[in-house]
FIFITOR-792572 format. One line per 8 residues: number of its first residue (from 0); their letters; for each residue x, y, z of C-alpha. Coordinates in nm, 4 decimals. Layout:
BEGIN
NUM	A	X,Y,Z; ...
//
This chain:
BEGIN
0	XXXXXXXX	-14.1490,-5.0721,9.3172; -14.2595,-5.0006,9.6723; -14.0117,-5.0844,9.9459; -14.1047,-5.2550,10.2699; -14.1621,-5.0129,10.5574; -14.0670,-5.0988,10.9149; -14.1620,-4.8874,11.2152; -13.9091,-4.9081,11.4954
8	XXXXXXXX	-14.0611,-4.9424,11.8452; -13.9817,-4.5832,11.9391; -14.1593,-4.4546,11.6275; -14.4664,-4.6581,11.7197; -14.4519,-4.5112,12.0712; -14.4293,-4.1637,11.9176; -14.7365,-4.2254,11.7032; -14.9359,-4.3629,11.9979
16	XXXXXXXX	-14.8422,-4.0596,12.2090; -14.9364,-3.8178,11.9320; -15.2674,-3.9945,11.8781; -15.3503,-3.9953,12.2516; -15.2505,-3.6304,12.2921; -15.4700,-3.5125,12.0055; -15.7654,-3.7216,12.1193; -15.7492,-3.6599,12.4954
24	XXXXXXXX	-15.5774,-3.3235,12.5403; -15.6990,-3.1465,12.2288; -16.0248,-3.3438,12.2273; -16.0151,-3.3875,11.8523; -16.0379,-3.7502,11.7432; -16.1129,-3.6411,11.3854; -15.7877,-3.4429,11.3703; -15.5974,-3.7438,11.5100
32	XXXXXXXX	-15.7417,-3.9718,11.2421; -15.6645,-3.7201,10.9679; -15.3048,-3.6817,11.0840; -15.2422,-4.0555,11.1006; -15.4031,-4.1005,10.7606; -15.1794,-3.8299,10.6157; -14.8707,-3.9892,10.7730; -14.9663,-4.3239,10.6159
40	XXXXXXXX	-15.0113,-4.1613,10.2727; -14.6780,-3.9790,10.2946; -14.4956,-4.2955,10.3989; -14.6471,-4.4743,10.1010; -14.5029,-4.2022,9.8772; -14.1616,-4.2481,10.0396; -14.1763,-4.6243,9.9810; -14.2166,-4.5555,9.6094
48	XXXXXXXX	-13.9495,-4.2838,9.5931; -13.6953,-4.3456,9.8702; -13.4969,-4.0279,9.8307; -13.7792,-3.7795,9.7865; -13.7131,-3.6246,10.1279; -13.4053,-3.4276,10.2141; -13.1253,-3.5417,10.4411; -13.1271,-3.4191,10.7986
56	XXXXXXXX	-12.8063,-3.2278,10.8713; -12.7770,-3.1701,11.2461; -12.5025,-2.9652,11.4086; -12.3561,-3.2842,11.5565; -12.2853,-3.6120,11.3806; -12.5390,-3.8876,11.4395; -12.5051,-4.2615,11.3977; -12.7547,-4.2796,11.1115
64	XXXXXXXX	-12.8061,-4.0779,10.7967; -13.1638,-3.9692,10.8511; -13.4012,-3.8335,10.5956; -13.6780,-3.6113,10.7243; -14.0358,-3.5597,10.6154; -14.2344,-3.2705,10.7618; -14.6041,-3.3403,10.8143; -14.8023,-3.0595,10.9755
72	XXXXXXXX	-14.6200,-2.9878,11.3036; -14.4301,-3.3160,11.3073; -14.1012,-3.4375,11.1657; -14.0745,-3.7996,11.0595; -13.7205,-3.9407,11.0545; -13.6360,-4.2448,10.8485; -13.3400,-4.4314,10.7072; -13.3107,-4.6219,10.3822
80	XXXXXXXX	-13.1691,-4.9731,10.3770; -13.1104,-5.1966,10.0753; -13.4421,-5.3713,10.1276; -13.6541,-5.1445,10.3455; -13.7326,-4.8089,10.4941; -13.7030,-4.7812,10.8713; -13.9143,-4.5194,11.0454; -13.7115,-4.4151,11.3510
88	XXXXXXXX	-13.9054,-4.1279,11.5064; -14.2055,-3.8998,11.4630; -14.1348,-3.5892,11.6693; -14.3237,-3.2668,11.7317; -14.1185,-3.0137,11.5371; -14.0789,-2.7646,11.8230; -13.9091,-3.0192,12.0495; -13.5327,-3.0618,12.0759
96	XXXXXXXX	-13.5058,-3.2967,11.7781; -13.1301,-3.3418,11.7876; -13.1357,-3.4365,12.1544; -13.4182,-3.6864,12.1020; -13.2381,-3.8489,11.8100; -12.9131,-3.8675,12.0069; -13.0920,-4.0281,12.3038; -13.2324,-4.2909,12.0704
104	XXXXXXXX	-12.8848,-4.3811,11.9487; -12.7195,-4.4182,12.2910; -12.8482,-4.7726,12.3689; -12.7386,-4.8900,12.0239; -12.3829,-4.7640,12.0709; -12.3376,-4.9279,12.4141; -12.3500,-5.2732,12.2593; -12.0401,-5.2042,12.0486
//
């Protein structure tokens, strides 16, 4: 049974930025299409086997229990809910991943 997949707005922004960077800066639209196609295929695999990717264990505690999937030079972070998979971020692996994930969580914690 495949679970529903939901991309959070920040994950969609990440994907748009990655796509634009590869097309405009690297001048490789074919590589951009291949990467996005691979991401789609990998997410489909996750939706059929929710726990196939390992847990992300940062040095500091985060609000969510993320699972991480590495695709080329990118790390895709997702959480598993009872009914769906939520894609939180797609981050270039050499960036400060912990800091980016923490920044994402700050607005959510202010409402509490």
